Backbone as a printed PyTorch tensor [residue, N CA C, xyz], in Angstrom:
tensor([[[-25.1820,  -7.3550, -10.8260],
         [-24.0720,  -6.4540, -10.5350],
         [-23.1710,  -7.0390,  -9.4570]],

        [[-21.8800,  -6.8040,  -9.5880],
         [-20.9370,  -7.2000,  -8.5500],
         [-21.0430,  -6.2300,  -7.3630]],

        [[-20.5470,  -6.6690,  -6.2250],
         [-20.6280,  -5.8430,  -5.0240],
         [-20.0140,  -4.4700,  -5.2540]],

        [[-18.8610,  -4.4180,  -5.8710],
         [-18.1920,  -3.1280,  -6.0450],
         [-19.0010,  -2.2030,  -6.9470]],

        [[-19.7250,  -2.7670,  -7.9070],
         [-20.6030,  -1.9430,  -8.7490],
         [-21.7760,  -1.4050,  -7.9410]],

        [[-22.3510,  -2.2580,  -7.1050],
         [-23.4720,  -1.8070,  -6.2670],
         [-23.0100,  -0.7430,  -5.2830]],

        [[-21.8280,  -0.9400,  -4.7200],
         [-21.2790,   0.0520,  -3.7940],
         [-21.0790,   1.3860,  -4.5040]],

        [[-20.5490,   1.3520,  -5.7030],
         [-20.3190,   2.5920,  -6.4440],
         [-21.6360,   3.2820,  -6.7800]],

        [[-22.6750,   2.5000,  -7.0990],
         [-23.9820,   3.0750,  -7.3980],
         [-24.5420,   3.8060,  -6.1760]],

        [[-24.3970,   3.2020,  -4.9940],
         [-24.8670,   3.8590,  -3.7640],
         [-24.0900,   5.1460,  -3.5280]],

        [[-22.7860,   5.0980,  -3.7280],
         [-21.9700,   6.3080,  -3.5470],
         [-22.4100,   7.4200,  -4.4900]],

        [[-22.7110,   7.0670,  -5.7420],
         [-23.1580,   8.0670,  -6.7150],
         [-24.5020,   8.6640,  -6.3060]],

        [[-25.3840,   7.8290,  -5.7860],
         [-26.6980,   8.3280,  -5.3660],
         [-26.5910,   9.2010,  -4.1270]],

        [[-25.6810,   8.8750,  -3.2340],
         [-25.4450,   9.7480,  -2.0720],
         [-24.9310,  11.1050,  -2.5450]],

        [[-23.9840,  11.0970,  -3.4610],
         [-23.4270,  12.3530,  -3.9870],
         [-24.5110,  13.1800,  -4.6700]],

        [[-25.3880,  12.5170,  -5.4190],
         [-26.4850,  13.2270,  -6.0730],
         [-27.4430,  13.8070,  -5.0390]],

        [[-27.7120,  13.0430,  -3.9780],
         [-28.5800,  13.5370,  -2.9100],
         [-28.0020,  14.7560,  -2.2160]],

        [[-26.6860,  14.7360,  -2.0060],
         [-26.0270,  15.9000,  -1.4070],
         [-26.1970,  17.1290,  -2.2960]],

        [[-25.9800,  16.9530,  -3.5900],
         [-26.1120,  18.0890,  -4.5170],
         [-27.5340,  18.6210,  -4.5260]],

        [[-28.5140,  17.7180,  -4.6040],
         [-29.9170,  18.1330,  -4.6670],
         [-30.3460,  18.8680,  -3.4000]],

        [[-29.7460,  18.4920,  -2.2670],
         [-30.0920,  19.1350,  -0.9920],
         [-29.2540,  20.3790,  -0.7330]],

        [[-28.3610,  20.7150,  -1.6690],
         [-27.5000,  21.8760,  -1.4830],
         [-26.4830,  21.6930,  -0.3810]],

        [[-26.0870,  20.4480,  -0.1680],
         [-25.1240,  20.1450,   0.8970],
         [-23.7330,  19.9120,   0.3090]],

        [[-22.6850,  20.1560,   1.0980],
         [-21.3270,  19.9640,   0.5810],
         [-21.0710,  18.5100,   0.2130]],

        [[-20.2750,  18.3070,  -0.8270],
         [-19.8730,  16.9600,  -1.2100],
         [-19.1170,  16.2990,  -0.0630]],

        [[-19.4670,  15.0570,   0.2210],
         [-18.8010,  14.3320,   1.3010],
         [-19.3730,  14.5770,   2.6780]],

        [[-20.4910,  15.2830,   2.7700],
         [-21.0580,  15.5910,   4.0870],
         [-21.8740,  14.4360,   4.6630]],

        [[-22.1580,  13.4190,   3.8310],
         [-22.9240,  12.2600,   4.2860],
         [-22.0210,  11.0300,   4.2440]],

        [[-21.8830,  10.3830,   5.3860],
         [-21.0320,   9.1950,   5.4940],
         [-21.8500,   7.9410,   5.2130]],

        [[-21.2690,   7.0480,   4.4280],
         [-21.9120,   5.7700,   4.1320],
         [-21.4510,   4.7250,   5.1350]],

        [[-22.4150,   4.1760,   5.8960],
         [-22.1480,   3.0530,   6.7880],
         [-22.6500,   1.7960,   6.0610]],

        [[-21.7360,   0.9630,   5.6060],
         [-22.1000,  -0.2570,   4.8880],
         [-22.4710,  -1.3370,   5.9080]],

        [[-23.7300,  -1.7580,   5.8850],
         [-24.2340,  -2.6790,   6.9000],
         [-23.9340,  -4.1130,   6.4680]],

        [[-22.9930,  -4.7140,   7.1690],
         [-22.4590,  -6.0190,   6.7830],
         [-22.9680,  -7.1570,   7.6590]],

        [[-24.0140,  -6.9160,   8.4270],
         [-24.5450,  -7.9540,   9.3240],
         [-24.9090,  -9.2070,   8.5270]],

        [[-24.6610, -10.3440,   9.1100],
         [-24.9040, -11.7020,   8.5770],
         [-23.9230, -12.1160,   7.4890]],

        [[-23.0810, -11.2210,   6.9970],
         [-22.1180, -11.5790,   5.9640],
         [-20.7700, -11.9280,   6.5890]],

        [[-20.1490, -12.9530,   6.0370],
         [-18.8520, -13.3940,   6.5310],
         [-17.7390, -12.4770,   6.0420]],

        [[-16.5700, -12.6300,   6.6200],
         [-15.4410, -11.7630,   6.2890],
         [-15.1180, -11.7770,   4.8000]],

        [[-15.1720, -12.9470,   4.1770],
         [-14.8200, -13.0400,   2.7590],
         [-15.7840, -12.2720,   1.8720]],

        [[-17.0270, -12.1060,   2.3300],
         [-18.0050, -11.3240,   1.5620],
         [-17.8310,  -9.8330,   1.7840]],

        [[-17.1590,  -9.4610,   2.8750],
         [-16.9610,  -8.0470,   3.2080],
         [-15.6890,  -7.5000,   2.5650]],

        [[-14.6990,  -8.3520,   2.3850],
         [-13.4050,  -7.8790,   1.8700],
         [-13.5010,  -7.1380,   0.5290]],

        [[-14.3760,  -7.5540,  -0.4230],
         [-14.4690,  -6.7760,  -1.6600],
         [-14.8670,  -5.3200,  -1.4400]],

        [[-15.7020,  -5.0630,  -0.4300],
         [-16.0680,  -3.6780,  -0.1170],
         [-14.8700,  -2.9230,   0.4410]],

        [[-14.1050,  -3.6010,   1.2920],
         [-12.8840,  -2.9790,   1.8280],
         [-11.9050,  -2.6900,   0.7010]],

        [[-11.7680,  -3.6440,  -0.2300],
         [-10.8680,  -3.4580,  -1.3750],
         [-11.3020,  -2.2860,  -2.2490]],

        [[-12.6130,  -1.9980,  -2.2370],
         [-13.1420,  -0.8700,  -3.0270],
         [-13.0450,   0.4500,  -2.2750]],

        [[-12.4170,   0.4310,  -1.1030],
         [-12.1900,   1.6670,  -0.3750],
         [-13.1800,   1.9720,   0.7250]],

        [[-14.1740,   1.0990,   0.9340],
         [-15.1290,   1.3490,   2.0150],
         [-14.4510,   1.1080,   3.3570]],

        [[-14.6260,   2.0360,   4.2780],
         [-13.9530,   1.9140,   5.5640],
         [-14.8970,   1.9740,   6.7630]],

        [[-16.1660,   2.3050,   6.5460],
         [-17.1120,   2.4180,   7.6580],
         [-18.1870,   1.3450,   7.4970]],

        [[-18.3420,   0.5210,   8.5300],
         [-19.2590,  -0.6100,   8.4600],
         [-20.1560,  -0.6410,   9.6940]],

        [[-21.3310,  -1.2430,   9.5340],
         [-22.2780,  -1.3710,  10.6300],
         [-22.6410,  -2.8160,  10.8710]],

        [[-22.7760,  -3.1670,  12.1350],
         [-23.1440,  -4.5200,  12.5340],
         [-24.2550,  -4.4620,  13.5850]],

        [[-25.0820,  -5.5150,  13.6080],
         [-26.2160,  -5.5600,  14.5290],
         [-25.9170,  -6.2670,  15.8400]],

        [[-25.0170,  -7.2370,  15.8110],
         [-24.8180,  -8.0860,  16.9820],
         [-23.3560,  -8.0890,  17.4070]],

        [[-23.1370,  -7.9410,  18.7030],
         [-21.7830,  -7.9140,  19.2360],
         [-21.0900,  -9.2520,  19.0000]],

        [[-21.7720, -10.3440,  19.3300],
         [-21.1270, -11.6550,  19.2490],
         [-20.7520, -12.0060,  17.8120]],

        [[-21.6370, -11.7460,  16.8670],
         [-21.3240, -12.0050,  15.4620],
         [-20.1210, -11.1810,  15.0150]],

        [[-20.0670,  -9.9380,  15.4590],
         [-18.9720,  -9.0450,  15.0640],
         [-17.6320,  -9.5250,  15.5980]],

        [[-17.6500, -10.1040,  16.7880],
         [-16.4040, -10.5920,  17.3800],
         [-15.7900, -11.7200,  16.5630]],

        [[-16.6210, -12.4070,  15.7840],
         [-16.1300, -13.5250,  14.9990],
         [-15.4370, -13.1450,  13.7110]],

        [[-15.5770, -11.8690,  13.2860],
         [-14.9850, -11.4950,  11.9930],
         [-14.2070, -10.1820,  12.0130]],

        [[-14.6120,  -9.2410,  12.8530],
         [-14.0220,  -7.9120,  12.7290],
         [-12.6380,  -7.7350,  13.3420]],

        [[-12.2610,  -8.4300,  14.4050],
         [-10.8740,  -8.2780,  14.8620],
         [ -9.8590,  -8.6060,  13.7700]],

        [[-10.1200,  -9.6630,  13.0090],
         [ -9.2220, -10.0320,  11.9090],
         [ -9.2410,  -8.9850,  10.8020]],

        [[-10.4400,  -8.5380,  10.4290],
         [-10.5510,  -7.5460,   9.3520],
         [ -9.9210,  -6.2190,   9.7630]],

        [[-10.0920,  -5.8410,  11.0080],
         [ -9.4850,  -4.5870,  11.4860],
         [ -7.9660,  -4.7050,  11.5480]],

        [[ -7.4670,  -5.8910,  11.8500],
         [ -6.0180,  -6.0900,  11.8580],
         [ -5.4560,  -5.9460,  10.4440]],

        [[ -6.2270,  -6.4000,   9.4560],
         [ -5.8010,  -6.2830,   8.0600],
         [ -5.8860,  -4.8400,   7.5720]],

        [[ -6.8850,  -4.0960,   8.0580],
         [ -7.1210,  -2.7220,   7.5910],
         [ -7.4070,  -1.8540,   8.8120]],

        [[ -6.3630,  -1.3260,   9.4680],
         [ -6.5320,  -0.6600,  10.7680],
         [ -7.3900,   0.6020,  10.7510]],

        [[ -7.6210,   1.2040,   9.5750],
         [ -8.4040,   2.4490,   9.5690],
         [ -9.9040,   2.2050,   9.4250]],

        [[-10.3430,   0.9660,   9.5420],
         [-11.7730,   0.6720,   9.5160],
         [-12.4520,   1.2540,  10.7490]],

        [[-13.6690,   1.7800,  10.5410],
         [-14.4960,   2.2930,  11.6300],
         [-15.7360,   1.4200,  11.7190]],

        [[-15.9760,   0.8610,  12.8970],
         [-17.0680,  -0.0940,  13.0610],
         [-18.1560,   0.4870,  13.9550]],

        [[-19.3990,   0.4440,  13.4470],
         [-20.5540,   0.9760,  14.1710],
         [-21.4400,  -0.1710,  14.6530]],

        [[-21.8780,  -0.1080,  15.8990],
         [-22.9190,  -1.0040,  16.3880],
         [-24.2570,  -0.3260,  16.1510]],

        [[-25.0860,  -0.9470,  15.3170],
         [-26.3690,  -0.3310,  14.9600],
         [-27.5480,  -1.1870,  15.4140]],

        [[-27.2610,  -2.2820,  16.1340],
         [-28.3090,  -3.1350,  16.6740],
         [-28.4040,  -3.0000,  18.1730]],

        [[-29.4050,  -3.6330,  18.7750],
         [-29.6270,  -3.4980,  20.2190],
         [-28.4600,  -4.0320,  21.0290]],

        [[-28.2030,  -3.3700,  22.1350],
         [-27.0950,  -3.7380,  23.0150],
         [-27.6390,  -4.1400,  24.3750]],

        [[-27.2040,  -5.3100,  24.8530],
         [-27.5430,  -5.7480,  26.1980],
         [-26.4360,  -5.3200,  27.1460]],

        [[-26.8090,  -5.0240,  28.3790],
         [-25.8210,  -4.4980,  29.3200],
         [-24.6900,  -5.4900,  29.5800]],

        [[-24.9730,  -6.7960,  29.4770],
         [-23.9090,  -7.7760,  29.7120],
         [-22.9240,  -7.8670,  28.5380]],

        [[-23.2160,  -7.1590,  27.4520],
         [-22.3110,  -7.1120,  26.3070],
         [-21.6040,  -5.7550,  26.2060]],

        [[-21.8060,  -4.8940,  27.2040],
         [-21.2340,  -3.5420,  27.1410],
         [-19.7170,  -3.5780,  27.0580]],

        [[-19.0850,  -4.4620,  27.8250],
         [-17.6190,  -4.5340,  27.8090],
         [-17.1070,  -4.9240,  26.4380]],

        [[-17.7380,  -5.9220,  25.8140],
         [-17.3190,  -6.3660,  24.4850],
         [-17.5620,  -5.2710,  23.4470]],

        [[-18.6740,  -4.5550,  23.5860],
         [-18.9920,  -3.4990,  22.6250],
         [-17.9740,  -2.3650,  22.6990]],

        [[-17.6240,  -1.9520,  23.9070],
         [-16.6390,  -0.8800,  24.0750],
         [-15.2790,  -1.3030,  23.5180]],

        [[-14.9440,  -2.5780,  23.6910],
         [-13.6470,  -3.0650,  23.2270],
         [-13.5470,  -3.0990,  21.7050]],

        [[-14.6680,  -3.3680,  21.0160],
         [-14.6120,  -3.6210,  19.5750],
         [-15.0720,  -2.4580,  18.7090]],

        [[-16.1170,  -1.7410,  19.1460],
         [-16.7580,  -0.7660,  18.2570],
         [-16.1920,   0.6350,  18.4460]],

        [[-16.1680,   1.3750,  17.3320],
         [-15.7330,   2.7700,  17.3460],
         [-16.9040,   3.7140,  17.5960]],

        [[-18.1010,   3.2980,  17.1900],
         [-19.3210,   4.0840,  17.3820],
         [-20.4210,   3.1310,  17.8480]],

        [[-21.1410,   3.4980,  18.8910],
         [-22.2850,   2.7260,  19.3720],
         [-23.5140,   3.6050,  19.1950]],

        [[-24.3960,   3.1980,  18.2580],
         [-25.5140,   4.0520,  17.8540],
         [-26.8040,   3.7590,  18.6110]],

        [[-26.7860,   2.7910,  19.5210],
         [-28.0440,   2.3100,  20.0890],
         [-28.0950,   2.4430,  21.6080]],

        [[-27.6990,   3.5940,  22.1060],
         [-27.8820,   3.8890,  23.5320],
         [-29.3600,   4.2240,  23.7140]],

        [[-30.0980,   3.3150,  24.3600],
         [-31.5560,   3.4430,  24.3530],
         [-32.2140,   3.3950,  25.7250]],

        [[-31.4010,   3.3530,  26.7920],
         [-31.9740,   3.3640,  28.1340],
         [-30.8610,   3.6490,  29.1380]],

        [[-31.2850,   4.0250,  30.3360],
         [-30.3260,   4.4430,  31.3620],
         [-29.3750,   3.3130,  31.7400]],

        [[-29.8860,   2.0920,  31.8200],
         [-29.0540,   0.9460,  32.2070],
         [-27.8840,   0.7620,  31.2450]],

        [[-28.1570,   0.9000,  29.9420],
         [-27.0960,   0.7640,  28.9350],
         [-26.1180,   1.9230,  29.0450]],

        [[-26.6230,   3.1270,  29.1900],
         [-25.7520,   4.2970,  29.2960],
         [-24.8090,   4.1550,  30.4920]],

        [[-25.3290,   3.6890,  31.6070],
         [-24.5010,   3.5310,  32.8090],
         [-23.4570,   2.4310,  32.6080]],

        [[-23.8630,   1.3130,  32.0060],
         [-22.9230,   0.2250,  31.7560],
         [-21.8060,   0.6760,  30.8230]],

        [[-22.1480,   1.4470,  29.8050],
         [-21.1340,   1.9550,  28.8790],
         [-20.1920,   2.9260,  29.5850]],

        [[-20.7440,   3.7950,  30.4120],
         [-19.9010,   4.7530,  31.1360],
         [-18.8830,   4.0200,  32.0000]],

        [[-19.3290,   2.9750,  32.6850],
         [-18.4310,   2.2110,  33.5480],
         [-17.3490,   1.5030,  32.7380]],

        [[-17.7470,   0.9060,  31.6070],
         [-16.7830,   0.1740,  30.7810],
         [-15.7850,   1.1110,  30.0910]],

        [[-16.2530,   2.2510,  29.6460],
         [-15.3600,   3.2060,  28.9940],
         [-14.2980,   3.6970,  29.9730]],

        [[-14.7150,   3.9220,  31.2020],
         [-13.7580,   4.3400,  32.2270],
         [-12.7730,   3.2190,  32.5370]],

        [[-13.2850,   1.9930,  32.6350],
         [-12.4390,   0.8490,  32.9870],
         [-11.4240,   0.5410,  31.8890]],

        [[-11.8840,   0.6110,  30.6350],
         [-11.0220,   0.2510,  29.5120],
         [-10.2020,   1.4230,  28.9770]],

        [[-10.5510,   2.6330,  29.3780],
         [ -9.8500,   3.7860,  28.8420],
         [-10.1250,   4.0160,  27.3720]],

        [[-11.3130,   3.6300,  26.9250],
         [-11.7020,   3.7970,  25.5190],
         [-12.9180,   4.7100,  25.4380]],

        [[-13.0240,   5.4230,  24.3300],
         [-14.1260,   6.3800,  24.1900],
         [-14.8140,   6.2320,  22.8430]],

        [[-15.5220,   5.1260,  22.6240],
         [-16.3260,   5.0510,  21.4010],
         [-17.3440,   6.1890,  21.3840]],

        [[-17.6300,   6.6970,  20.2010],
         [-18.6290,   7.7490,  20.0720],
         [-20.0190,   7.1420,  20.2620]],

        [[-20.8990,   7.8880,  20.9020],
         [-22.2110,   7.3750,  21.2900],
         [-23.3360,   8.1720,  20.6460]],

        [[-24.3390,   7.4330,  20.1440],
         [-25.5730,   8.0330,  19.6420],
         [-26.7290,   7.5000,  20.4880]],

        [[-27.7270,   8.3170,  20.6850],
         [-28.9550,   7.8920,  21.3540],
         [-29.9550,   7.4450,  20.2940]],

        [[-30.5030,   6.2500,  20.4870],
         [-31.5360,   5.7520,  19.5700],
         [-32.8920,   6.3080,  19.9830]],

        [[-33.6130,   6.8670,  19.0160],
         [-34.9050,   7.4960,  19.2780],
         [-36.0070,   6.6880,  18.5910]],

        [[-37.0260,   6.3320,  19.3230],
         [-38.1720,   5.5990,  18.7790],
         [-39.1840,   6.6240,  18.2730]],

        [[-38.9250,   7.1630,  17.0870],
         [-39.7370,   8.2760,  16.5770],
         [-41.1890,   7.8880,  16.3370]],

        [[-41.4310,   6.6060,  16.0800],
         [-42.8000,   6.1570,  15.8360],
         [-43.4990,   5.6150,  17.0580]],

        [[-42.8430,   5.6860,  18.2260],
         [-43.3920,   5.1550,  19.4750],
         [-43.9040,   3.7270,  19.2920]],

        [[-43.1270,   2.9120,  18.5790],
         [-43.5220,   1.5240,  18.3210],
         [-43.1530,   0.6490,  19.5220]],

        [[-44.1260,  -0.0480,  20.0950],
         [-43.8490,  -0.8070,  21.3220],
         [-42.8350,  -1.9350,  21.1340]],

        [[-42.7300,  -2.4650,  19.9210],
         [-41.8000,  -3.5710,  19.6910],
         [-40.3710,  -3.1020,  19.4280]],

        [[-40.1810,  -1.7970,  19.3280],
         [-38.8570,  -1.2590,  18.9980],
         [-38.2000,  -0.6220,  20.2160]],

        [[-36.8740,  -0.7030,  20.2180],
         [-36.1050,  -0.0120,  21.2520],
         [-36.0630,   1.4750,  20.9410]],

        [[-35.5560,   2.2440,  21.8880],
         [-35.3730,   3.6620,  21.6480],
         [-36.0670,   4.5310,  22.6770]],

        [[-35.5380,   5.7270,  22.8260],
         [-36.1090,   6.7210,  23.7410],
         [-37.2860,   7.4160,  23.0590]],

        [[-38.3700,   7.6320,  23.7870],
         [-39.4990,   8.3890,  23.2430],
         [-39.0450,   9.8100,  22.9250]],

        [[-39.5060,  10.3800,  21.8120],
         [-39.0140,  11.6960,  21.4000],
         [-39.0740,  12.7580,  22.4860]],

        [[-40.1680,  12.8000,  23.2470],
         [-40.3010,  13.8590,  24.2490],
         [-39.3290,  13.6810,  25.4120]],

        [[-38.7590,  12.4870,  25.5490],
         [-37.8300,  12.2220,  26.6460],
         [-36.3660,  12.3910,  26.2420]],

        [[-36.1180,  12.6400,  24.9640],
         [-34.7360,  12.6730,  24.4690],
         [-33.8990,  13.7840,  25.1050]],

        [[-34.3680,  15.0410,  25.1450],
         [-33.5130,  16.0850,  25.7340],
         [-33.0840,  15.7800,  27.1650]],

        [[-34.0220,  15.3010,  27.9870],
         [-33.6880,  14.9880,  29.3800],
         [-32.7240,  13.8110,  29.4540]],

        [[-32.9050,  12.8170,  28.5790],
         [-32.0160,  11.6460,  28.6000],
         [-30.6020,  12.0300,  28.1690]],

        [[-30.4850,  12.8310,  27.1260],
         [-29.1640,  13.2890,  26.6780],
         [-28.4870,  14.0960,  27.7850]],

        [[-29.2490,  14.9660,  28.4290],
         [-28.6820,  15.7610,  29.5330],
         [-28.2240,  14.8570,  30.6730]],

        [[-29.0020,  13.8420,  30.9840],
         [-28.6280,  12.8940,  32.0490],
         [-27.3230,  12.1730,  31.6900]],

        [[-27.2300,  11.7150,  30.4490],
         [-26.0130,  11.0220,  30.0190],
         [-24.7930,  11.9310,  30.1660]],

        [[-24.9620,  13.1800,  29.8000],
         [-23.8330,  14.1150,  29.8400],
         [-23.4920,  14.5270,  31.2700]],

        [[-24.5080,  14.9400,  32.0030],
         [-24.2620,  15.5870,  33.2950],
         [-24.0790,  14.5940,  34.4350]],

        [[-24.8180,  13.4920,  34.4090],
         [-24.7480,  12.5280,  35.5050],
         [-23.7470,  11.4040,  35.2420]],

        [[-23.6340,  11.0000,  33.9730],
         [-22.7870,   9.8530,  33.6450],
         [-21.4790,  10.2490,  32.9710]],

        [[-21.3360,  11.5170,  32.6170],
         [-20.1020,  11.9930,  32.0060],
         [-19.8790,  11.5040,  30.5910]],

        [[-20.9630,  11.1770,  29.8830],
         [-20.8520,  10.6760,  28.5160],
         [-20.9870,  11.8120,  27.5150]],

        [[-20.1990,  11.7380,  26.4730],
         [-20.3330,  12.6800,  25.3650],
         [-21.2540,  12.0570,  24.3230]],

        [[-22.4250,  12.6280,  24.1340],
         [-23.3720,  12.1220,  23.1480],
         [-23.1720,  12.8920,  21.8540]],

        [[-22.7610,  12.1770,  20.8040],
         [-22.4180,  12.8300,  19.5380],
         [-23.5800,  12.9290,  18.5630]],

        [[-24.5710,  12.0240,  18.7020],
         [-25.6170,  12.0210,  17.6880],
         [-26.8690,  11.3070,  18.1180]],

        [[-27.8440,  11.3040,  17.2050],
         [-29.1050,  10.5930,  17.3750],
         [-29.2950,   9.6460,  16.2030]],

        [[-30.0310,   8.5670,  16.4470],
         [-30.3040,   7.5730,  15.4090],
         [-31.7680,   7.1730,  15.4650]],

        [[-32.3610,   6.8690,  14.3100],
         [-33.7370,   6.3720,  14.3160],
         [-33.9520,   5.3920,  13.1720]],

        [[-35.0160,   4.5760,  13.3400],
         [-35.5130,   3.6760,  12.3010],
         [-37.0160,   3.9310,  12.2140]],

        [[-37.4750,   4.6760,  11.1970],
         [-38.9050,   4.9830,  11.1160],
         [-39.7490,   3.7250,  10.9280]],

        [[-41.0270,   3.7900,  11.2890],
         [-41.9170,   2.6560,  11.0230],
         [-41.9170,   2.3040,   9.5340]],

        [[-41.8830,   1.0160,   9.2450],
         [-41.7160,   0.5680,   7.8620],
         [-42.8530,   1.0150,   6.9510]],

        [[-44.0560,   1.1290,   7.5080],
         [-45.2250,   1.4160,   6.6640],
         [-45.5260,   2.9060,   6.5550]],

        [[-44.7100,   3.7520,   7.1530],
         [-44.9840,   5.1890,   7.1500],
         [-43.9900,   5.9550,   6.2850]],

        [[-44.4080,   7.1260,   5.8540],
         [-43.5110,   8.0490,   5.1610],
         [-42.3770,   8.4100,   6.1180]],

        [[-41.1250,   8.1400,   5.7380],
         [-40.0410,   8.4000,   6.6850],
         [-39.7260,   9.8660,   6.8870]],

        [[-40.1470,  10.7350,   5.9570],
         [-39.7760,  12.1390,   6.0200],
         [-40.0750,  12.8140,   7.3490]],

        [[-41.3170,  12.7170,   7.8640],
         [-41.6070,  13.3600,   9.1560],
         [-40.7600,  12.8160,  10.3060]],

        [[-40.4000,  11.5550,  10.2510],
         [-39.5590,  10.9720,  11.3030],
         [-38.1370,  11.5320,  11.2230]],

        [[-37.6350,  11.6790,  10.0100],
         [-36.3020,  12.2690,   9.8470],
         [-36.3090,  13.7390,  10.2760]],

        [[-37.3880,  14.4450,   9.9440],
         [-37.4970,  15.8530,  10.3460],
         [-37.5350,  15.9760,  11.8770]],

        [[-38.2520,  15.0590,  12.5320],
         [-38.3310,  15.0710,  13.9900],
         [-36.9540,  14.8180,  14.6010]],

        [[-36.2150,  13.8580,  14.0480],
         [-34.8900,  13.5620,  14.5910],
         [-33.9730,  14.7720,  14.4450]],

        [[-34.0390,  15.4410,  13.2890],
         [-33.2070,  16.6260,  13.0780],
         [-33.5670,  17.7380,  14.0700]],

        [[-34.8510,  17.9020,  14.3300],
         [-35.3000,  18.9130,  15.2920],
         [-34.7780,  18.5870,  16.6960]],

        [[-34.8570,  17.3170,  17.0810],
         [-34.3590,  16.9080,  18.3990],
         [-32.8530,  17.1010,  18.5090]],

        [[-32.1490,  16.8210,  17.4280],
         [-30.6910,  16.9970,  17.4470],
         [-30.3250,  18.4530,  17.6990]],

        [[-31.0430,  19.3620,  17.0410],
         [-30.7800,  20.7940,  17.2580],
         [-31.0700,  21.1670,  18.7050]],

        [[-32.1580,  20.6420,  19.2380],
         [-32.5470,  20.9630,  20.6130],
         [-31.5150,  20.4490,  21.6130]],

        [[-30.9220,  19.2890,  21.3160],
         [-29.9570,  18.6730,  22.2310],
         [-28.5260,  19.1220,  21.9730]],

        [[-28.3060,  19.8610,  20.8840],
         [-26.9600,  20.2990,  20.5700],
         [-26.0420,  19.1800,  20.1170]],

        [[-26.5880,  18.2250,  19.3510],
         [-25.7570,  17.1630,  18.7880],
         [-25.6820,  17.3390,  17.2760]],

        [[-24.5600,  16.9320,  16.7000],
         [-24.3090,  17.1940,  15.2820],
         [-24.6120,  16.0220,  14.3720]],

        [[-24.5350,  14.8020,  14.8850],
         [-24.6260,  13.6290,  14.0230],
         [-26.0520,  13.0930,  13.9700]],

        [[-26.4900,  12.7650,  12.7650],
         [-27.8190,  12.2030,  12.5450],
         [-27.6720,  10.9330,  11.7220]],

        [[-27.8490,   9.7790,  12.3640],
         [-27.7960,   8.4950,  11.6610],
         [-29.2170,   8.1050,  11.3030]],

        [[-29.5560,   8.2550,  10.0310],
         [-30.9170,   7.9260,   9.6060],
         [-30.9130,   7.6560,   8.1100]],

        [[-31.7880,   6.7320,   7.7210],
         [-31.8580,   6.3210,   6.3260],
         [-31.1820,   4.9870,   6.1110]],

        [[-31.9250,   4.0760,   5.4220],
         [-31.4010,   2.7650,   5.0800],
         [-31.5810,   2.5520,   3.5790]],

        [[-31.4400,   1.3140,   3.1170],
         [-31.4090,   1.0710,   1.6700],
         [-32.6180,   1.6490,   0.9460]],

        [[-33.8000,   1.6160,   1.5670],
         [-34.9980,   2.0610,   0.8740],
         [-35.3000,   3.5390,   0.9740]],

        [[-34.6220,   4.2610,   1.8620],
         [-35.0160,   5.6610,   2.0810],
         [-33.8370,   6.5910,   2.3520]],

        [[-32.6050,   6.1490,   2.0330],
         [-31.4610,   6.9790,   2.4290],
         [-31.4000,   8.3030,   1.6770]],

        [[-31.9470,   8.3400,   0.4550],
         [-31.9350,   9.6180,  -0.2770],
         [-32.8760,  10.6310,   0.3780]],

        [[-34.0050,  10.1620,   0.8930],
         [-34.9050,  11.0400,   1.6540],
         [-34.2100,  11.5380,   2.9150]],

        [[-33.4930,  10.6340,   3.5850],
         [-32.7890,  11.0180,   4.8180],
         [-31.7580,  12.1060,   4.5490]],

        [[-31.0730,  12.0140,   3.4210],
         [-30.0730,  13.0390,   3.0690],
         [-30.7460,  14.4000,   2.9360]],

        [[-31.9320,  14.4190,   2.3270],
         [-32.6510,  15.6850,   2.1560],
         [-33.0300,  16.3050,   3.4970]],

        [[-33.1880,  15.4750,   4.5340],
         [-33.5770,  15.9640,   5.8570],
         [-32.3920,  16.1430,   6.7930]],

        [[-31.1710,  15.9860,   6.2790],
         [-30.0020,  16.3300,   7.0770],
         [-29.1840,  15.1920,   7.6410]],

        [[-29.4040,  13.9620,   7.1750],
         [-28.6120,  12.8410,   7.6720],
         [-27.1180,  13.1250,   7.4960]],

        [[-26.3450,  12.8050,   8.5290],
         [-24.8860,  12.8790,   8.3890],
         [-24.2990,  11.5050,   8.1130]],

        [[-25.0790,  10.4470,   8.3670],
         [-24.6770,   9.1040,   7.9510],
         [-25.9170,   8.3090,   7.5910]],

        [[-25.7650,   7.4190,   6.6080],
         [-26.8490,   6.5350,   6.1750],
         [-26.3550,   5.1050,   6.2930]],

        [[-27.2590,   4.2060,   6.6880],
         [-26.9130,   2.8180,   6.9570],
         [-27.4740,   1.9500,   5.8340]],

        [[-26.6080,   1.5510,   4.9200],
         [-27.0710,   0.8540,   3.7060],
         [-26.4780,  -0.5530,   3.6770]],

        [[-27.3510,  -1.5560,   3.6190],
         [-26.8900,  -2.9330,   3.6110],
         [-27.2260,  -3.6740,   2.3510]],

        [[-28.5130,  -3.9730,   2.1430],
         [-28.9000,  -4.8330,   1.0330],
         [-28.6040,  -4.2180,  -0.3340]],

        [[-28.6290,  -2.8970,  -0.4390],
         [-28.3130,  -2.2630,  -1.7250],
         [-26.8350,  -2.4380,  -2.0920]],

        [[-26.0160,  -2.8120,  -1.1110],
         [-24.5910,  -3.0630,  -1.3630],
         [-24.2850,  -4.5520,  -1.3920]],

        [[-24.7050,  -5.2530,  -0.3460],
         [-24.3250,  -6.6570,  -0.1730],
         [-25.3270,  -7.6270,  -0.7820]],

        [[-26.5040,  -7.1440,  -1.1490],
         [-27.5320,  -8.0200,  -1.6860],
         [-28.4630,  -8.5020,  -0.5850]],

        [[-29.4710,  -9.2760,  -0.9990],
         [-30.4770,  -9.7710,  -0.0590],
         [-29.8560, -10.8260,   0.8370]],

        [[-30.1540, -10.7230,   2.1200],
         [-29.5970, -11.6820,   3.0740],
         [-30.3650, -12.9960,   3.0220]]])
């Protein structure tokens, strides 16, 4: 299948998931994960009308997205990979949404850069729902206090939560936990679900799904 066919198939499956979950059409946003792909491989998705993309690395994104955004100004770019504090300035300058706020140091660096640059990318807190030591993210029981700290002490508006469930586990309970935490924290956006489980995520309330290989192919 060509990229545009794969993209259309994902869109159809998202629409079917919305219907099956009794959710309004268009309530789930597709974030096309374009990490490791060059600009020429991404343009067919843009030509097919895709406007929301996700990237893992700030430096890699700087090499392709300024040009692509200049060509198509309504593109929305999400950072979905880990962020180092020394890259906070570059991230604020380039990304529209930063989904991986995972510790106080990053939150503070972002607050300082947003004030300095006069930019307000939307922020999500990454939650380590499986308490995996090798993964970034806030422990579930610490999320409400961390969100409150970001809002009250750092002046940040936290729009959503994001998670990546353990690969070997049923993702459903992790998605349910994230949705419960979002309600507790008063946030509306839930970034959860990837190529292998995005339909399950839709059933549990995802407002955006991050799909890469099902669109762009195996890296």
